[in-house]
mmCIF file as Biopython writes it, N, C-alpha, C and O atoms, coordinates in Angstrom:
data_model
#
loop_
_atom_site.group_PDB
_atom_site.id
_atom_site.type_symbol
_atom_site.label_atom_id
_atom_site.label_alt_id
_atom_site.label_comp_id
_atom_site.label_asym_id
_atom_site.label_entity_id
_atom_site.label_seq_id
_atom_site.pdbx_PDB_ins_code
_atom_site.Cartn_x
_atom_site.Cartn_y
_atom_site.Cartn_z
_atom_site.occupancy
_atom_site.B_iso_or_equiv
_atom_site.auth_seq_id
_atom_site.auth_asym_id
_atom_site.pdbx_PDB_model_num
ATOM 1   N N  . MET A ? 1  ? 0.865   -1.320 -0.236  1.0 0.0 1  A 1 
ATOM 2   C CA . MET A ? 1  ? 0.149   -0.339 0.149   1.0 0.0 1  A 1 
ATOM 3   C C  . MET A ? 1  ? 0.751   0.974  0.074   1.0 0.0 1  A 1 
ATOM 4   O O  . MET A ? 1  ? 1.768   1.040  0.764   1.0 0.0 1  A 1 
ATOM 5   N N  . ALA A ? 2  ? 0.387   2.297  -0.684  1.0 0.0 2  A 1 
ATOM 6   C CA . ALA A ? 2  ? 1.277   3.310  -0.507  1.0 0.0 2  A 1 
ATOM 7   C C  . ALA A ? 2  ? 1.598   4.015  0.405   1.0 0.0 2  A 1 
ATOM 8   O O  . ALA A ? 2  ? 1.341   3.621  1.543   1.0 0.0 2  A 1 
ATOM 9   N N  . ALA A ? 3  ? 2.127   5.023  0.252   1.0 0.0 3  A 1 
ATOM 10  C CA . ALA A ? 3  ? 2.195   5.793  1.827   1.0 0.0 3  A 1 
ATOM 11  C C  . ALA A ? 3  ? 1.097   7.399  1.603   1.0 0.0 3  A 1 
ATOM 12  O O  . ALA A ? 3  ? 1.154   7.877  0.470   1.0 0.0 3  A 1 
ATOM 13  N N  . ALA A ? 4  ? 0.323   8.027  2.472   1.0 0.0 4  A 1 
ATOM 14  C CA . ALA A ? 4  ? -0.056  8.236  2.611   1.0 0.0 4  A 1 
ATOM 15  C C  . ALA A ? 4  ? 0.178   10.241 2.078   1.0 0.0 4  A 1 
ATOM 16  O O  . ALA A ? 4  ? 1.031   10.774 2.789   1.0 0.0 4  A 1 
ATOM 17  N N  . SER A ? 5  ? -0.265  10.918 1.335   1.0 0.0 5  A 1 
ATOM 18  C CA . SER A ? 5  ? -0.037  12.375 0.692   1.0 0.0 5  A 1 
ATOM 19  C C  . SER A ? 5  ? 0.082   13.011 2.179   1.0 0.0 5  A 1 
ATOM 20  O O  . SER A ? 5  ? -0.167  12.645 3.328   1.0 0.0 5  A 1 
ATOM 21  N N  . LYS A ? 6  ? 0.542   14.041 1.602   1.0 0.0 6  A 1 
ATOM 22  C CA . LYS A ? 6  ? 0.554   15.321 2.525   1.0 0.0 6  A 1 
ATOM 23  C C  . LYS A ? 6  ? -0.979  15.932 2.889   1.0 0.0 6  A 1 
ATOM 24  O O  . LYS A ? 6  ? -1.524  16.349 3.910   1.0 0.0 6  A 1 
ATOM 25  N N  . ARG A ? 7  ? -1.290  15.784 1.751   1.0 0.0 7  A 1 
ATOM 26  C CA . ARG A ? 7  ? -3.096  16.323 1.339   1.0 0.0 7  A 1 
ATOM 27  C C  . ARG A ? 7  ? -3.905  15.286 1.906   1.0 0.0 7  A 1 
ATOM 28  O O  . ARG A ? 7  ? -5.052  15.692 2.097   1.0 0.0 7  A 1 
ATOM 29  N N  . MET A ? 8  ? -3.681  13.814 2.323   1.0 0.0 8  A 1 
ATOM 30  C CA . MET A ? 8  ? -4.682  12.982 2.695   1.0 0.0 8  A 1 
ATOM 31  C C  . MET A ? 8  ? -4.544  12.917 4.231   1.0 0.0 8  A 1 
ATOM 32  O O  . MET A ? 8  ? -5.475  12.460 4.893   1.0 0.0 8  A 1 
ATOM 33  N N  . LYS A ? 9  ? -3.220  13.435 4.921   1.0 0.0 9  A 1 
ATOM 34  C CA . LYS A ? 9  ? -3.084  13.113 6.250   1.0 0.0 9  A 1 
ATOM 35  C C  . LYS A ? 9  ? -3.325  14.725 7.036   1.0 0.0 9  A 1 
ATOM 36  O O  . LYS A ? 9  ? -3.381  15.030 8.227   1.0 0.0 9  A 1 
ATOM 37  N N  . LEU A ? 10 ? -3.426  15.503 5.850   1.0 0.0 10 A 1 
ATOM 38  C CA . LEU A ? 10 ? -4.172  17.035 6.114   1.0 0.0 10 A 1 
ATOM 39  C C  . LEU A ? 10 ? -6.014  16.301 6.406   1.0 0.0 10 A 1 
ATOM 40  O O  . LEU A ? 10 ? -6.392  16.161 7.569   1.0 0.0 10 A 1 
ATOM 41  N N  . LEU A ? 11 ? -6.746  16.000 5.486   1.0 0.0 11 A 1 
ATOM 42  C CA . LEU A ? 11 ? -7.603  15.497 5.437   1.0 0.0 11 A 1 
ATOM 43  C C  . LEU A ? 11 ? -7.778  14.554 6.165   1.0 0.0 11 A 1 
ATOM 44  O O  . LEU A ? 11 ? -8.984  14.482 6.398   1.0 0.0 11 A 1 
ATOM 45  N N  . ASN A ? 12 ? -7.074  13.557 6.802   1.0 0.0 12 A 1 
ATOM 46  C CA . ASN A ? 12 ? -7.540  12.734 7.916   1.0 0.0 12 A 1 
ATOM 47  C C  . ASN A ? 12 ? -7.735  13.308 9.330   1.0 0.0 12 A 1 
ATOM 48  O O  . ASN A ? 12 ? -8.673  13.024 10.075  1.0 0.0 12 A 1 
ATOM 49  N N  . GLU A ? 13 ? -6.547  14.302 9.648   1.0 0.0 13 A 1 
ATOM 50  C CA . GLU A ? 13 ? -6.789  15.365 10.522  1.0 0.0 13 A 1 
ATOM 51  C C  . GLU A ? 13 ? -8.018  16.130 10.967  1.0 0.0 13 A 1 
ATOM 52  O O  . GLU A ? 13 ? -8.528  16.249 12.081  1.0 0.0 13 A 1 
ATOM 53  N N  . SER A ? 14 ? -8.343  16.606 9.802   1.0 0.0 14 A 1 
ATOM 54  C CA . SER A ? 14 ? -9.132  17.448 9.790   1.0 0.0 14 A 1 
ATOM 55  C C  . SER A ? 14 ? -10.877 17.215 9.762   1.0 0.0 14 A 1 
ATOM 56  O O  . SER A ? 14 ? -11.775 17.974 10.128  1.0 0.0 14 A 1 
ATOM 57  N N  . ILE A ? 15 ? -10.927 15.867 9.181   1.0 0.0 15 A 1 
ATOM 58  C CA . ILE A ? 15 ? -12.250 15.858 8.771   1.0 0.0 15 A 1 
ATOM 59  C C  . ILE A ? 15 ? -12.728 14.747 10.038  1.0 0.0 15 A 1 
ATOM 60  O O  . ILE A ? 15 ? -11.894 13.917 10.401  1.0 0.0 15 A 1 
ATOM 61  N N  . THR A ? 16 ? -13.702 14.764 10.498  1.0 0.0 16 A 1 
ATOM 62  C CA . THR A ? 16 ? -14.271 13.581 11.371  1.0 0.0 16 A 1 
ATOM 63  C C  . THR A ? 16 ? -15.733 13.069 10.805  1.0 0.0 16 A 1 
ATOM 64  O O  . THR A ? 16 ? -16.272 13.425 9.758   1.0 0.0 16 A 1 
ATOM 65  N N  . LYS A ? 17 ? -16.309 11.973 11.955  1.0 0.0 17 A 1 
ATOM 66  C CA . LYS A ? 17 ? -17.515 11.427 12.193  1.0 0.0 17 A 1 
ATOM 67  C C  . LYS A ? 17 ? -18.677 12.299 12.570  1.0 0.0 17 A 1 
ATOM 68  O O  . LYS A ? 17 ? -19.748 11.797 12.913  1.0 0.0 17 A 1 
ATOM 69  N N  . LYS A ? 18 ? -18.514 13.407 12.522  1.0 0.0 18 A 1 
ATOM 70  C CA . LYS A ? 18 ? -19.294 13.705 13.103  1.0 0.0 18 A 1 
ATOM 71  C C  . LYS A ? 18 ? -20.580 14.292 12.181  1.0 0.0 18 A 1 
ATOM 72  O O  . LYS A ? 18 ? -20.508 14.046 10.977  1.0 0.0 18 A 1 
ATOM 73  N N  . VAL A ? 19 ? -21.834 15.106 12.693  1.0 0.0 19 A 1 
ATOM 74  C CA . VAL A ? 19 ? -22.778 15.252 11.364  1.0 0.0 19 A 1 
ATOM 75  C C  . VAL A ? 19 ? -22.113 17.016 11.126  1.0 0.0 19 A 1 
ATOM 76  O O  . VAL A ? 19 ? -21.747 18.066 11.653  1.0 0.0 19 A 1 
ATOM 77  N N  . TYR A ? 20 ? -22.263 16.516 10.324  1.0 0.0 20 A 1 
ATOM 78  C CA . TYR A ? 20 ? -22.078 18.540 9.739   1.0 0.0 20 A 1 
ATOM 79  C C  . TYR A ? 20 ? -23.188 19.118 9.367   1.0 0.0 20 A 1 
ATOM 80  O O  . TYR A ? 20 ? -24.136 18.389 9.074   1.0 0.0 20 A 1 
ATOM 81  N N  . SER A ? 21 ? -23.373 20.976 9.271   1.0 0.0 21 A 1 
ATOM 82  C CA . SER A ? 21 ? -23.914 21.405 8.653   1.0 0.0 21 A 1 
ATOM 83  C C  . SER A ? 21 ? -24.052 21.704 7.085   1.0 0.0 21 A 1 
ATOM 84  O O  . SER A ? 21 ? -23.177 22.303 6.459   1.0 0.0 21 A 1 
ATOM 85  N N  . PHE A ? 22 ? -24.936 21.347 6.661   1.0 0.0 22 A 1 
ATOM 86  C CA . PHE A ? 22 ? -25.012 22.506 5.062   1.0 0.0 22 A 1 
ATOM 87  C C  . PHE A ? 22 ? -23.796 23.364 5.316   1.0 0.0 22 A 1 
ATOM 88  O O  . PHE A ? 22 ? -22.734 22.981 4.826   1.0 0.0 22 A 1 
ATOM 89  N N  . GLU A ? 23 ? -23.821 24.445 6.002   1.0 0.0 23 A 1 
ATOM 90  C CA . GLU A ? 23 ? -22.651 25.407 5.377   1.0 0.0 23 A 1 
ATOM 91  C C  . GLU A ? 23 ? -21.471 25.143 6.204   1.0 0.0 23 A 1 
ATOM 92  O O  . GLU A ? 23 ? -20.475 25.864 6.143   1.0 0.0 23 A 1 
ATOM 93  N N  . GLU A ? 24 ? -21.578 23.917 7.132   1.0 0.0 24 A 1 
ATOM 94  C CA . GLU A ? 24 ? -20.175 23.535 7.681   1.0 0.0 24 A 1 
ATOM 95  C C  . GLU A ? 24 ? -19.293 22.689 6.910   1.0 0.0 24 A 1 
ATOM 96  O O  . GLU A ? 24 ? -18.065 22.769 6.892   1.0 0.0 24 A 1 
ATOM 97  N N  . ALA A ? 25 ? -20.198 21.667 6.118   1.0 0.0 25 A 1 
ATOM 98  C CA . ALA A ? 25 ? -19.736 21.152 5.207   1.0 0.0 25 A 1 
ATOM 99  C C  . ALA A ? 25 ? -19.119 21.818 3.996   1.0 0.0 25 A 1 
ATOM 100 O O  . ALA A ? 25 ? -18.188 21.320 3.363   1.0 0.0 25 A 1 
ATOM 101 N N  . ILE A ? 26 ? -19.869 23.326 3.628   1.0 0.0 26 A 1 
ATOM 102 C CA . ILE A ? 26 ? -19.427 23.537 2.257   1.0 0.0 26 A 1 
ATOM 103 C C  . ILE A ? 26 ? -18.164 24.412 2.732   1.0 0.0 26 A 1 
ATOM 104 O O  . ILE A ? 26 ? -17.513 24.915 1.815   1.0 0.0 26 A 1 
ATOM 105 N N  . GLN A ? 27 ? -17.716 24.670 4.108   1.0 0.0 27 A 1 
ATOM 106 C CA . GLN A ? 27 ? -16.814 25.347 4.322   1.0 0.0 27 A 1 
ATOM 107 C C  . GLN A ? 27 ? -15.702 24.176 4.830   1.0 0.0 27 A 1 
ATOM 108 O O  . GLN A ? 27 ? -14.542 24.540 5.019   1.0 0.0 27 A 1 
ATOM 109 N N  . ALA A ? 28 ? -15.920 23.359 4.956   1.0 0.0 28 A 1 
ATOM 110 C CA . ALA A ? 28 ? -14.686 22.544 5.774   1.0 0.0 28 A 1 
ATOM 111 C C  . ALA A ? 28 ? -14.031 21.610 4.086   1.0 0.0 28 A 1 
ATOM 112 O O  . ALA A ? 28 ? -12.979 20.972 4.037   1.0 0.0 28 A 1 
ATOM 113 N N  . PHE A ? 29 ? -15.115 21.825 2.777   1.0 0.0 29 A 1 
ATOM 114 C CA . PHE A ? 29 ? -14.777 20.937 1.611   1.0 0.0 29 A 1 
ATOM 115 C C  . PHE A ? 29 ? -13.710 22.063 0.960   1.0 0.0 29 A 1 
ATOM 116 O O  . PHE A ? 29 ? -12.702 21.736 0.334   1.0 0.0 29 A 1 
ATOM 117 N N  . LYS A ? 30 ? -14.096 23.367 1.209   1.0 0.0 30 A 1 
ATOM 118 C CA . LYS A ? 30 ? -13.135 24.653 0.516   1.0 0.0 30 A 1 
ATOM 119 C C  . LYS A ? 30 ? -11.658 24.610 1.115   1.0 0.0 30 A 1 
ATOM 120 O O  . LYS A ? 30 ? -10.631 24.732 0.447   1.0 0.0 30 A 1 
ATOM 121 N N  . SER A ? 31 ? -11.742 24.390 2.679   1.0 0.0 31 A 1 
ATOM 122 C CA . SER A ? 31 ? -10.632 24.734 3.404   1.0 0.0 31 A 1 
ATOM 123 C C  . SER A ? 31 ? -9.718  23.408 2.697   1.0 0.0 31 A 1 
ATOM 124 O O  . SER A ? 31 ? -8.747  23.219 3.428   1.0 0.0 31 A 1 
ATOM 125 N N  . VAL A ? 32 ? -9.716  22.844 2.014   1.0 0.0 32 A 1 
ATOM 126 C CA . VAL A ? 32 ? -9.043  21.730 2.047   1.0 0.0 32 A 1 
ATOM 127 C C  . VAL A ? 32 ? -8.010  21.800 0.285   1.0 0.0 32 A 1 
ATOM 128 O O  . VAL A ? 32 ? -8.795  21.854 -0.662  1.0 0.0 32 A 1 
ATOM 129 N N  . PRO A ? 33 ? -6.854  21.801 -0.045  1.0 0.0 33 A 1 
ATOM 130 C CA . PRO A ? 33 ? -5.753  22.794 -0.911  1.0 0.0 33 A 1 
ATOM 131 C C  . PRO A ? 33 ? -6.521  22.132 -2.015  1.0 0.0 33 A 1 
ATOM 132 O O  . PRO A ? 33 ? -6.901  20.965 -1.922  1.0 0.0 33 A 1 
ATOM 133 N N  . PRO A ? 34 ? -6.739  22.864 -3.028  1.0 0.0 34 A 1 
ATOM 134 C CA . PRO A ? 34 ? -7.103  22.458 -4.382  1.0 0.0 34 A 1 
ATOM 135 C C  . PRO A ? 34 ? -6.215  21.425 -4.960  1.0 0.0 34 A 1 
ATOM 136 O O  . PRO A ? 34 ? -5.152  21.201 -4.381  1.0 0.0 34 A 1 
ATOM 137 N N  . VAL A ? 35 ? -6.553  20.704 -6.139  1.0 0.0 35 A 1 
ATOM 138 C CA . VAL A ? 35 ? -6.051  19.313 -6.829  1.0 0.0 35 A 1 
ATOM 139 C C  . VAL A ? 35 ? -5.862  19.407 -8.270  1.0 0.0 35 A 1 
ATOM 140 O O  . VAL A ? 35 ? -6.073  20.483 -8.831  1.0 0.0 35 A 1 
ATOM 141 N N  . LYS A ? 36 ? -5.613  18.731 -8.698  1.0 0.0 36 A 1 
ATOM 142 C CA . LYS A ? 36 ? -5.643  18.761 -10.637 1.0 0.0 36 A 1 
ATOM 143 C C  . LYS A ? 36 ? -6.588  18.198 -10.957 1.0 0.0 36 A 1 
ATOM 144 O O  . LYS A ? 36 ? -6.616  18.155 -12.187 1.0 0.0 36 A 1 
ATOM 145 N N  . PHE A ? 37 ? -7.540  17.649 -10.457 1.0 0.0 37 A 1 
ATOM 146 C CA . PHE A ? 37 ? -8.572  16.940 -11.036 1.0 0.0 37 A 1 
ATOM 147 C C  . PHE A ? 37 ? -9.653  16.889 -10.611 1.0 0.0 37 A 1 
ATOM 148 O O  . PHE A ? 37 ? -9.707  17.033 -9.390  1.0 0.0 37 A 1 
ATOM 149 N N  . ASP A ? 38 ? -10.801 16.702 -11.237 1.0 0.0 38 A 1 
ATOM 150 C CA . ASP A ? 38 ? -12.125 17.009 -10.552 1.0 0.0 38 A 1 
ATOM 151 C C  . ASP A ? 38 ? -12.273 15.879 -9.334  1.0 0.0 38 A 1 
ATOM 152 O O  . ASP A ? 38 ? -11.832 14.741 -9.492  1.0 0.0 38 A 1 
ATOM 153 N N  . GLU A ? 39 ? -12.785 16.204 -8.382  1.0 0.0 39 A 1 
ATOM 154 C CA . GLU A ? 39 ? -12.903 15.447 -7.452  1.0 0.0 39 A 1 
ATOM 155 C C  . GLU A ? 39 ? -14.377 15.469 -7.367  1.0 0.0 39 A 1 
ATOM 156 O O  . GLU A ? 39 ? -15.098 16.285 -7.943  1.0 0.0 39 A 1 
ATOM 157 N N  . THR A ? 40 ? -14.919 14.122 -6.297  1.0 0.0 40 A 1 
ATOM 158 C CA . THR A ? 40 ? -15.895 13.859 -6.141  1.0 0.0 40 A 1 
ATOM 159 C C  . THR A ? 40 ? -16.146 13.988 -4.535  1.0 0.0 40 A 1 
ATOM 160 O O  . THR A ? 40 ? -15.396 13.586 -3.645  1.0 0.0 40 A 1 
ATOM 161 N N  . VAL A ? 41 ? -17.256 14.579 -4.412  1.0 0.0 41 A 1 
ATOM 162 C CA . VAL A ? 41 ? -18.236 14.516 -3.059  1.0 0.0 41 A 1 
ATOM 163 C C  . VAL A ? 41 ? -19.351 13.611 -2.729  1.0 0.0 41 A 1 
ATOM 164 O O  . VAL A ? 41 ? -20.235 13.366 -3.549  1.0 0.0 41 A 1 
ATOM 165 N N  . GLU A ? 42 ? -19.327 13.118 -1.566  1.0 0.0 42 A 1 
ATOM 166 C CA . GLU A ? 42 ? -20.148 11.936 -1.364  1.0 0.0 42 A 1 
ATOM 167 C C  . GLU A ? 42 ? -21.096 12.648 -0.157  1.0 0.0 42 A 1 
ATOM 168 O O  . GLU A ? 42 ? -20.603 13.112 0.871   1.0 0.0 42 A 1 
ATOM 169 N N  . VAL A ? 43 ? -22.617 12.654 -0.480  1.0 0.0 43 A 1 
ATOM 170 C CA . VAL A ? 43 ? -23.408 12.826 0.425   1.0 0.0 43 A 1 
ATOM 171 C C  . VAL A ? 43 ? -24.678 12.249 1.017   1.0 0.0 43 A 1 
ATOM 172 O O  . VAL A ? 43 ? -25.692 12.032 0.355   1.0 0.0 43 A 1 
ATOM 173 N N  . ALA A ? 44 ? -24.543 12.010 2.354   1.0 0.0 44 A 1 
ATOM 174 C CA . ALA A ? 44 ? -25.655 10.993 2.771   1.0 0.0 44 A 1 
ATOM 175 C C  . ALA A ? 44 ? -26.795 11.926 3.534   1.0 0.0 44 A 1 
ATOM 176 O O  . ALA A ? 44 ? -26.443 12.913 4.180   1.0 0.0 44 A 1 
ATOM 177 N N  . PHE A ? 45 ? -28.413 11.477 3.391   1.0 0.0 45 A 1 
ATOM 178 C CA . PHE A ? 45 ? -29.310 12.125 4.191   1.0 0.0 45 A 1 
ATOM 179 C C  . PHE A ? 45 ? -29.878 11.157 4.542   1.0 0.0 45 A 1 
ATOM 180 O O  . PHE A ? 45 ? -30.217 10.118 3.977   1.0 0.0 45 A 1 
ATOM 181 N N  . ASN A ? 46 ? -30.042 11.822 6.221   1.0 0.0 46 A 1 
ATOM 182 C CA . ASN A ? 46 ? -31.259 10.346 6.907   1.0 0.0 46 A 1 
ATOM 183 C C  . ASN A ? 46 ? -32.418 11.090 6.326   1.0 0.0 46 A 1 
ATOM 184 O O  . ASN A ? 46 ? -32.348 12.319 6.310   1.0 0.0 46 A 1 
ATOM 185 N N  . LEU A ? 47 ? -33.338 10.569 5.910   1.0 0.0 47 A 1 
ATOM 186 C CA . LEU A ? 47 ? -34.783 10.761 5.832   1.0 0.0 47 A 1 
ATOM 187 C C  . LEU A ? 47 ? -35.611 10.478 6.796   1.0 0.0 47 A 1 
ATOM 188 O O  . LEU A ? 47 ? -36.502 11.257 7.139   1.0 0.0 47 A 1 
ATOM 189 N N  . GLY A ? 48 ? -35.413 9.356  7.328   1.0 0.0 48 A 1 
ATOM 190 C CA . GLY A ? 48 ? -36.403 8.735  8.361   1.0 0.0 48 A 1 
ATOM 191 C C  . GLY A ? 48 ? -37.465 8.059  8.132   1.0 0.0 48 A 1 
ATOM 192 O O  . GLY A ? 48 ? -38.376 7.947  8.952   1.0 0.0 48 A 1 
ATOM 193 N N  . ILE A ? 49 ? -37.455 7.553  7.024   1.0 0.0 49 A 1 
ATOM 194 C CA . ILE A ? 49 ? -38.394 6.722  6.372   1.0 0.0 49 A 1 
ATOM 195 C C  . ILE A ? 49 ? -38.180 5.295  7.081   1.0 0.0 49 A 1 
ATOM 196 O O  . ILE A ? 49 ? -37.511 5.219  8.111   1.0 0.0 49 A 1 
ATOM 197 N N  . ASP A ? 50 ? -38.726 4.259  6.537   1.0 0.0 50 A 1 
ATOM 198 C CA . ASP A ? 50 ? -38.831 3.238  6.732   1.0 0.0 50 A 1 
ATOM 199 C C  . ASP A ? 50 ? -38.310 2.246  5.570   1.0 0.0 50 A 1 
ATOM 200 O O  . ASP A ? 50 ? -39.180 1.636  4.949   1.0 0.0 50 A 1 
ATOM 201 N N  . ALA A ? 51 ? -36.762 2.009  5.180   1.0 0.0 51 A 1 
ATOM 202 C CA . ALA A ? 51 ? -36.551 1.298  3.637   1.0 0.0 51 A 1 
ATOM 203 C C  . ALA A ? 51 ? -37.233 0.157  3.444   1.0 0.0 51 A 1 
ATOM 204 O O  . ALA A ? 51 ? -37.709 0.010  2.318   1.0 0.0 51 A 1 
ATOM 205 N N  . LYS A ? 52 ? -37.428 -0.780 4.324   1.0 0.0 52 A 1 
ATOM 206 C CA . LYS A ? 52 ? -38.294 -1.782 3.841   1.0 0.0 52 A 1 
ATOM 207 C C  . LYS A ? 52 ? -39.818 -1.515 3.343   1.0 0.0 52 A 1 
ATOM 208 O O  . LYS A ? 52 ? -40.325 -2.100 2.386   1.0 0.0 52 A 1 
ATOM 209 N N  . LYS A ? 53 ? -40.382 -0.667 4.040   1.0 0.0 53 A 1 
ATOM 210 C CA . LYS A ? 53 ? -41.918 -0.046 3.174   1.0 0.0 53 A 1 
ATOM 211 C C  . LYS A ? 53 ? -42.065 1.239  2.261   1.0 0.0 53 A 1 
ATOM 212 O O  . LYS A ? 53 ? -43.102 1.808  1.919   1.0 0.0 53 A 1 
ATOM 213 N N  . GLU A ? 54 ? -40.722 1.550  1.952   1.0 0.0 54 A 1 
ATOM 214 C CA . GLU A ? 54 ? -40.923 3.130  1.414   1.0 0.0 54 A 1 
ATOM 215 C C  . GLU A ? 54 ? -39.365 3.141  0.608   1.0 0.0 54 A 1 
ATOM 216 O O  . GLU A ? 54 ? -38.243 3.116  1.112   1.0 0.0 54 A 1 
ATOM 217 N N  . SER A ? 55 ? -39.812 3.191  -0.948  1.0 0.0 55 A 1 
ATOM 218 C CA . SER A ? 55 ? -37.933 3.312  -1.183  1.0 0.0 55 A 1 
ATOM 219 C C  . SER A ? 55 ? -37.691 4.964  -2.319  1.0 0.0 55 A 1 
ATOM 220 O O  . SER A ? 55 ? -38.537 5.564  -2.981  1.0 0.0 55 A 1 
ATOM 221 N N  . VAL A ? 56 ? -36.814 5.135  -2.209  1.0 0.0 56 A 1 
ATOM 222 C CA . VAL A ? 56 ? -36.692 6.879  -2.773  1.0 0.0 56 A 1 
ATOM 223 C C  . VAL A ? 56 ? -35.707 6.892  -3.558  1.0 0.0 56 A 1 
ATOM 224 O O  . VAL A ? 56 ? -34.713 6.215  -3.292  1.0 0.0 56 A 1 
ATOM 225 N N  . ARG A ? 57 ? -35.768 7.561  -4.540  1.0 0.0 57 A 1 
ATOM 226 C CA . ARG A ? 57 ? -34.663 7.167  -5.499  1.0 0.0 57 A 1 
ATOM 227 C C  . ARG A ? 57 ? -34.452 8.386  -6.415  1.0 0.0 57 A 1 
ATOM 228 O O  . ARG A ? 57 ? -35.559 8.895  -6.594  1.0 0.0 57 A 1 
ATOM 229 N N  . GLY A ? 58 ? -33.550 9.028  -7.032  1.0 0.0 58 A 1 
ATOM 230 C CA . GLY A ? 58 ? -33.805 10.169 -7.538  1.0 0.0 58 A 1 
ATOM 231 C C  . GLY A ? 58 ? -32.306 10.746 -7.995  1.0 0.0 58 A 1 
ATOM 232 O O  . GLY A ? 58 ? -31.235 10.588 -7.407  1.0 0.0 58 A 1 
ATOM 233 N N  . ALA A ? 59 ? -32.533 11.343 -9.025  1.0 0.0 59 A 1 
ATOM 234 C CA . ALA A ? 59 ? -30.937 12.066 -9.606  1.0 0.0 59 A 1 
ATOM 235 C C  . ALA A ? 59 ? -31.086 13.523 -9.406  1.0 0.0 59 A 1 
ATOM 236 O O  . ALA A ? 59 ? -32.179 13.984 -9.076  1.0 0.0 59 A 1 
ATOM 237 N N  . GLU A ? 60 ? -30.191 14.172 -9.563  1.0 0.0 60 A 1 
ATOM 238 C CA . GLU A ? 60 ? -29.829 15.455 -9.748  1.0 0.0 60 A 1 
ATOM 239 C C  . GLU A ? 60 ? -29.305 15.908 -10.803 1.0 0.0 60 A 1 
ATOM 240 O O  . GLU A ? 60 ? -28.585 15.010 -11.240 1.0 0.0 60 A 1 
ATOM 241 N N  . VAL A ? 61 ? -29.234 17.293 -11.828 1.0 0.0 61 A 1 
ATOM 242 C CA . VAL A ? 61 ? -28.343 17.449 -13.208 1.0 0.0 61 A 1 
ATOM 243 C C  . VAL A ? 61 ? -27.720 18.125 -12.402 1.0 0.0 61 A 1 
ATOM 244 O O  . VAL A ? 61 ? -28.452 18.590 -11.528 1.0 0.0 61 A 1 
ATOM 245 N N  . LEU A ? 62 ? -26.332 18.471 -12.286 1.0 0.0 62 A 1 
ATOM 246 C CA . LEU A ? 62 ? -25.174 19.403 -11.908 1.0 0.0 62 A 1 
ATOM 247 C C  . LEU A ? 62 ? -25.513 21.041 -13.236 1.0 0.0 62 A 1 
ATOM 248 O O  . LEU A ? 62 ? -25.808 21.191 -14.422 1.0 0.0 62 A 1 
ATOM 249 N N  . PRO A ? 63 ? -25.294 21.683 -12.335 1.0 0.0 63 A 1 
ATOM 250 C CA . PRO A ? 63 ? -25.214 23.017 -13.217 1.0 0.0 63 A 1 
ATOM 251 C C  . PRO A ? 63 ? -24.456 22.962 -13.920 1.0 0.0 63 A 1 
ATOM 252 O O  . PRO A ? 63 ? -24.944 23.409 -14.958 1.0 0.0 63 A 1 
ATOM 253 N N  . ASN A ? 64 ? -22.798 22.495 -14.198 1.0 0.0 64 A 1 
ATOM 254 C CA . ASN A ? 64 ? -22.076 22.395 -15.217 1.0 0.0 64 A 1 
ATOM 255 C C  . ASN A ? 64 ? -21.840 20.979 -16.063 1.0 0.0 64 A 1 
ATOM 256 O O  . ASN A ? 64 ? -20.985 20.791 -16.928 1.0 0.0 64 A 1 
ATOM 257 N N  . GLY A ? 65 ? -22.777 20.090 -15.601 1.0 0.0 65 A 1 
ATOM 258 C CA . GLY A ? 65 ? -22.841 18.467 -16.265 1.0 0.0 65 A 1 
ATOM 259 C C  . GLY A ? 65 ? -21.858 18.031 -15.765 1.0 0.0 65 A 1 
ATOM 260 O O  . GLY A ? 65 ? -21.395 18.576 -14.763 1.0 0.0 65 A 1 
ATOM 261 N N  . THR A ? 66 ? -21.240 16.866 -16.361 1.0 0.0 66 A 1 
ATOM 262 C CA . THR A ? 66 ? -20.384 16.300 -15.884 1.0 0.0 66 A 1 
ATOM 263 C C  . THR A ? 66 ? -18.866 16.351 -16.592 1.0 0.0 66 A 1 
ATOM 264 O O  . THR A ? 66 ? -17.870 15.764 -16.168 1.0 0.0 66 A 1 
ATOM 265 N N  . GLY A ? 67 ? -18.955 17.310 -17.928 1.0 0.0 67 A 1 
ATOM 266 C CA . GLY A ? 67 ? -17.368 17.578 -18.121 1.0 0.0 67 A 1 
ATOM 267 C C  . GLY A ? 67 ? -17.436 16.686 -18.762 1.0 0.0 67 A 1 
ATOM 268 O O  . GLY A ? 67 ? -16.257 16.332 -18.765 1.0 0.0 67 A 1 
ATOM 269 N N  . LYS A ? 68 ? -18.070 15.837 -19.492 1.0 0.0 68 A 1 
ATOM 270 C CA . LYS A ? 68 ? -17.935 14.482 -20.940 1.0 0.0 68 A 1 
ATOM 271 C C  . LYS A ? 68 ? -18.111 15.295 -22.207 1.0 0.0 68 A 1 
ATOM 272 O O  . LYS A ? 68 ? -18.078 14.741 -23.306 1.0 0.0 68 A 1 
#
């Protein structure tokens, strides 16, 4: 396994498993040094529904597309 880069060490120290508000999450994301490639952000929402009875699916169109 490759050694962790300076950027990954910084991320591991700064990001915790706590629940962030939307504004806090955006600020945390923007505080990370930029990279030369397109990054991915994963978002999880707690909808408070019973997954056995209800299903929620959807897609969102990004304002600038996927770049392809």
